[in-house]
Residue, then its C-alpha position, 0 to 999 in steps of 0.5 A: m563897694p565892700v559890704k559893711i556891718a550896717d548892710i548886714a544889720k539892715l537885712a537882719g533887722i538888728s543894730s550894727a553894734s549887735v552884728s559887730r558883737i556876733l561877728n567878733e564873738t563878744g557880748r551876749y546874743s542868742e544862737e539863733t540870731a548869731a546863726r542868722v547874722k553869720k549866714i547873711a554875712k556869708d551870703i552877701g560877701y562880708y569880710k572883716d576889716r582886720s586893720a580897723a579891728d586891730l586898731a579898735q582892739k589895740s592888738n595886731k597879729t600881722i608881721g611885715v616881711i620885706y625881701t630883696n630881688s637879690k641874686t642869692n637864692f636863700n630868700n625863699i628858704v627864710i620866707n618859708g621858715v617865717m610863714a611856717e612859724a607864723d602859721e603855728h602862732g596864728l600870725d598873719i604875714i604881709l610880703m613886699a619886695t624891694k630892690r637890693n641897694d636901692s635906698k629910695k625904693l626900700l624907704k617907700t616899701v617900709r612906709n607902705m608897711i607902716e601904713r598897714r599897721v604891721n606889728a613887727l617888720l622883718l628885712i631879709s638880706l637888706q641893709p637899711t639906711s639910717e633914715v629907715i632905721n630912725m623912721l622905724k624907731q619913731v613909730k616903734i615897730n620892732t624890726k630885725l634883719v634876717g639872713t644878714s648881719t650889720d654894723k648899723d643900730i638895728h638887731f639881726i638874726s644871722s650866722n657869724d660871717f667872720l667865723m664862716g670866712y675863717q672856718a672855710t679858710k681854716s678847713l682848706i689850710r688843714a687839707g693842705y691848700k696854701k694858695i686860697g682865693m676868695a671870689g664874688s663880693d665887694i669887700m669895700q662896699d658890702y659889710v657881710a663880705r668884709l666880715r668874711y674877708k676878715g675871717y679869711l685873712k685871720a686864718l691865713g695869718e695864723a697859718k703864716i700864709k702871706f696873703q696876695t692881693d690877686w687872690l681876690s676876685p670881686g663881684n656881687f654875690s651872683y652867678d655871673s660873678g662866679i663865671e667872671s671869677a672862673a675866667y680870672f683864676h683860670e688865666k692867673k693860675n695863682v690859687s689852688a682853692i677858691i672860697g665862693v661867697s655864695d652858692e650862686v658864685s660857687l656854681g658860676l665858678l664850677n661851670g665857668l671852670h668846666d667850660l674853660g677845661d679845668t677840673v674840680p677839684a683836681d685843678f681848683s677846689i671850691v668851698s661855697i658859703d650858704g649851703t642851699e640846695i644848689c650845692t647838692r644839685s651841682r655836679p660835682q656837688l659843692t662842699s659848703i659852709t652851710q647856714n640854717f636859713a629855715l631856722m633864721g626864719k623861725i627865730a625871726v617870728t618867735e623873737f619878733q617882740n624881742n628887740k634887745q639882742n642879736v641872734l647868731v645861728p650855728f652853721k656847719l661845714v659839709q664835705r662834698s665833692t669839690t674839695k679833697k677831704l677837709 
């Protein structure tokens, strides 16, 4: 059984209230008594019940973070940013994982966080249902999505997905590419994918380039989606440049095209969206629209009490070796 304050009080020969004041460093007590109580607590293995203390003091320094088993790799970057900033501010973090696109599992995980009395909740790369959003509003827990935008009634910290699709396409058009494909996402089901697709269409339209439906290859942001898209574009030979909607998709494209005998960027150029370390570890290195995921994690902590606005984090185009000069 866990050691209780009453156990320390019995051994120290003082009241439980006195022990509580000493361990919480409140009220008056002698240095000698305090030293004796703290030694007893250490010797018998006492650990403070933070949840009970937070409830009693009506204060809480715990932020819940729910992340997904998404096949994109930026989750860890966001989490590291969250953890580093939380440490700077003396905040505690509870991490829980859930399945992507599994509303029942997410609902259960959110309930677990509520039961742990977190002060705020960060959802990384997740799209909550209306049921989840309403539940969080009912219990008045400040919640933000991190690393993804949304059209739902909840605030987010992300890059501008429309502009990323637009800038990726615009940069390829400026470099002379006319037939530009987009690979790796479901624009009908995924909100982020749809925004990037709309930016892509806008850039094509401004350049008077007629969009062809076979320039799209669907997927789920994964490496396997990139492999499948590589086979599709290799067979079609209908585009000269491809925008991968995630680094995993782009790496799949790169490897898949290589296995099929195509050369990047001579036969196909690739621009990736995300810009994680995958882009510098691939050969050739991937040109990318690079998001600042670490900054998103940092902002998520510093802004967790502000539930009144969305935050758009700047991104940049980084030229590497899978395109000619953009």
